C-alpha positions as CSV (number, residue, x, y, z in Angstrom):
1,M,-21.9,-10.1,11.8
2,E,-24.5,-7.7,13.7
3,T,-24.0,-9.0,17.0
4,L,-20.1,-8.8,16.7
5,S,-20.8,-4.9,15.9
6,I,-23.1,-4.4,18.4
7,A,-20.5,-6.4,21.1
8,L,-17.3,-3.8,19.2
9,Q,-19.5,-0.6,19.4
10,P,-18.3,0.5,23.1
11,Y,-14.9,0.3,21.3
12,K,-15.5,2.5,17.9
13,D,-13.8,5.6,18.3
14,T,-10.8,3.7,20.2
15,V,-10.3,1.1,17.3
16,G,-10.9,4.3,15.1
17,A,-8.3,6.7,16.6
18,V,-5.5,3.5,16.2
19,A,-6.5,2.7,12.9
20,G,-5.6,6.3,12.2
21,V,-2.5,6.3,14.1
22,V,-1.4,3.2,12.5
23,T,-2.0,4.2,9.0
24,I,-0.2,7.0,9.3
25,A,2.6,5.5,10.8
26,Q,2.5,2.9,8.0
27,F,3.7,5.9,5.4
28,F,7.1,5.9,7.7
29,S,7.8,2.4,7.0
30,G,9.4,2.9,3.8
31,V,12.3,4.9,5.9
32,F,13.3,0.9,6.6
33,M,13.5,-0.1,2.8
34,C,15.6,3.6,2.2
35,K,17.5,2.2,5.1
36,D,18.3,-0.9,3.2
37,I,19.3,0.8,0.1
38,Y,21.6,3.3,1.9
39,R,23.8,0.2,3.6
40,N,23.7,-1.5,0.0
41,K,24.4,1.7,-1.8
42,S,22.3,0.0,-4.4
43,T,18.3,-0.4,-5.0
44,A,19.2,-4.1,-6.3
45,G,16.3,-6.2,-5.0
46,I,14.1,-3.8,-4.4
47,P,11.3,-2.8,-5.9
48,S,10.3,0.8,-6.8
49,M,6.8,0.1,-7.1
50,P,6.0,0.6,-2.9
51,F,7.0,4.1,-3.4
52,I,6.0,5.2,-6.9
53,G,2.6,3.2,-6.2
54,G,1.8,4.9,-3.1
55,F,2.7,8.3,-4.7
56,V,-0.3,7.3,-7.3
57,I,-2.7,6.1,-5.0
58,G,-1.8,9.0,-2.8
59,V,-2.8,11.5,-5.4
60,L,-6.0,9.6,-6.0
61,M,-6.9,9.4,-2.8
62,L,-6.5,13.0,-2.3
63,K,-9.1,13.4,-4.8
64,Y,-11.2,11.2,-3.0
65,S,-11.2,13.3,-0.1
66,L,-11.7,16.1,-1.8
67,I,-15.0,14.7,-3.2
68,L,-15.9,13.2,0.3
69,D,-15.2,16.8,1.9
70,D,-13.1,14.8,4.8
71,A,-10.1,17.1,6.3
72,A,-8.4,14.4,8.1
73,M,-8.3,12.2,5.1
74,L,-7.0,14.7,2.9
75,I,-4.1,15.9,5.4
76,V,-3.2,11.7,6.0
77,N,-3.3,11.5,1.9
78,L,-1.4,14.5,1.6
79,S,1.5,13.2,4.1
80,A,1.4,9.9,1.9
81,V,1.9,11.8,-1.1
82,V,4.9,13.7,0.4
83,L,6.6,10.9,2.1
84,N,6.5,8.8,-0.9
85,I,7.9,11.5,-3.4
86,L,11.1,11.7,-0.7
87,Y,11.3,7.7,-0.5
88,T,11.0,8.0,-4.9
89,A,13.8,11.0,-4.9
90,F,16.0,8.5,-2.3
91,Y,15.5,5.3,-4.8
92,Y,16.1,7.5,-7.8
93,I,19.9,8.4,-6.4
94,Y,20.9,5.2,-6.0
95,S,19.0,3.5,-9.3
96,Q,21.2,1.8,-11.5
97,D,18.7,1.8,-14.2
98,R,16.7,5.1,-13.8
99,N,14.5,4.5,-16.9
100,V,13.1,0.9,-16.2
101,E,13.0,1.6,-12.5
102,I,11.7,5.1,-12.2
103,F,11.0,7.1,-15.2
104,K,8.7,4.0,-17.2
105,P,6.7,3.3,-14.3
106,L,6.3,6.9,-12.7
107,S,5.3,7.7,-16.6
108,Y,2.5,5.2,-16.2
109,G,1.4,6.4,-13.2
110,V,1.1,10.2,-13.8
111,A,-1.0,9.0,-16.8
112,L,-3.0,7.2,-14.6
113,I,-3.5,9.9,-12.4
114,A,-4.7,12.1,-15.3
115,C,-7.1,9.8,-17.0
116,L,-8.9,9.5,-13.5
117,L,-8.7,13.0,-12.5
118,G,-10.2,14.0,-15.9
119,Y,-13.0,11.2,-15.2
120,A,-13.7,13.0,-12.0
121,T,-14.4,16.1,-14.0
122,W,-16.9,14.8,-16.1
123,E,-18.7,11.7,-14.2
124,D,-22.3,12.5,-12.7
125,D,-21.6,13.6,-9.0
126,T,-24.2,11.4,-7.8
127,L,-22.4,8.6,-9.1
128,L,-18.8,9.9,-8.8
129,E,-18.4,9.2,-5.0
130,H,-19.2,5.6,-5.5
131,R,-17.6,4.5,-8.8
132,Y,-14.2,6.7,-7.9
133,G,-14.1,5.0,-4.8
134,L,-14.6,1.6,-6.2
135,I,-11.9,2.1,-9.1
136,V,-9.4,3.7,-6.5
137,T,-10.1,0.7,-4.1
138,I,-9.2,-2.0,-6.8
139,L,-5.9,0.2,-7.6
140,M,-5.0,-0.2,-4.1
141,L,-5.7,-3.9,-3.8
142,A,-3.4,-4.2,-7.1
143,L,-0.8,-2.5,-5.3
144,I,-0.8,-4.3,-2.3
145,G,-0.8,-7.4,-4.1
146,S,1.6,-6.9,-6.8
147,P,4.6,-8.7,-5.1
148,L,2.4,-11.9,-5.8
149,I,3.0,-11.7,-9.4
150,E,6.4,-13.0,-8.9
151,L,4.7,-15.8,-7.2
152,N,6.5,-18.5,-9.4
153,E,9.6,-17.0,-9.1
154,I,9.5,-16.3,-5.7
155,I,8.9,-20.3,-4.7
156,A,11.3,-21.2,-7.4
157,S,14.2,-19.5,-6.2
158,K,13.1,-19.6,-2.4
159,D,13.5,-15.9,-2.1
160,A,11.1,-13.4,-1.1
161,S,13.3,-10.4,-1.0
162,C,11.2,-8.9,-3.4
163,I,8.6,-8.5,-0.7
164,P,8.6,-5.1,1.1
165,F,8.1,-6.9,4.9
166,P,8.2,-3.4,6.7
167,L,5.4,-2.2,4.2
168,T,3.3,-5.7,4.0
169,F,3.4,-6.0,7.8
170,M,2.1,-2.6,8.3
171,G,-0.5,-3.0,6.1
172,A,-1.3,-6.0,7.5
173,L,-2.1,-4.2,10.8
174,C,-3.3,-1.4,9.2
175,T,-6.2,-3.3,7.0
176,A,-7.0,-5.8,10.4
177,L,-7.8,-2.3,11.9
178,W,-10.0,-0.9,9.5
179,L,-11.7,-4.6,8.9
180,I,-12.4,-4.0,12.8
181,Y,-13.7,-0.4,12.3
182,G,-15.7,-1.6,9.3
183,I,-17.3,-4.4,11.3
184,I,-18.4,-1.7,13.8
185,L,-19.8,0.3,11.3
186,L,-22.0,-2.5,9.4
187,N,-20.3,-0.8,6.2
188,V,-20.4,-4.0,3.8
189,F,-17.9,-2.0,1.1
190,M,-14.9,-1.5,4.0
191,I,-15.3,-5.0,5.6
192,V,-15.0,-6.7,1.7
193,Q,-12.3,-4.1,1.3
194,N,-10.0,-4.2,4.2
195,L,-10.7,-8.5,4.3
196,V,-9.3,-8.6,0.6
197,A,-6.2,-6.4,1.5
198,L,-5.8,-8.1,4.4
199,V,-5.4,-11.9,2.8
200,L,-3.2,-10.2,0.1
201,C,-0.9,-9.0,3.0
202,V,-0.9,-12.3,5.3
203,V,-0.1,-14.4,2.0
204,Q,2.8,-12.2,1.3
205,L,4.0,-12.4,5.2
206,I,3.7,-16.1,4.7
207,L,6.2,-15.9,2.0
208,C,8.5,-13.9,4.2
209,F,8.5,-15.8,6.6
210,M,9.1,-19.4,4.7
211,Y,11.9,-17.6,2.1
212,P,13.5,-15.3,4.5
213,K,16.4,-13.5,2.1
214,A,18.7,-14.1,4.9
215,L,18.2,-17.9,4.6
216,V,18.8,-17.9,0.9
217,N,22.0,-15.6,1.2
218,T,23.5,-18.3,3.7
219,D,22.7,-21.2,1.5
220,K,24.3,-19.4,-1.4
221,K,27.3,-19.1,1.3
222,M,27.3,-22.7,1.6
223,L,27.5,-23.6,-1.8
């Protein structure tokens, strides 16, 4: 690992810059989901979790950026919060069951934000950065892997349309770049975090290619 890190050192700034740009670009991948919603005039088959979860994680990461006093991180996560609010509002317009799809998960998300921000106010400052960062990382990985909760149903129905392909593809690209950056820095926490996230994204992408929505719809028409 150390040998690889040394070999990649000349590319440190380039990898970091590209990872930052791709991360911001990832936030706009939700536009493709909104396009599908608008075309179908319905949210059927499209979960709200990527948007609501993105908003929750964005707010929590905003707090983390303030803890780290990182201006660049602050701007990135502020952009994530604003965009996910817009995506959620768009989702709301076309939602058929707003209580289940919007209000219920959003209330859980707001409660989680309140709890963690409250925790951040009383935790020891010397421990806050590591512990809060660990909590947010776990939540982020849970959000990334959330579509796999329906793994049995995906395999049984041969339909992976519940997995948001644009977000997952961009997520895989982002985590791969940050993984390389973590290797360059020899940051174990960053390496483990992005390696797990990358595996989760790759598994979901494999499912998307194995069970594409278009194939399911074609099969149904043939029947």
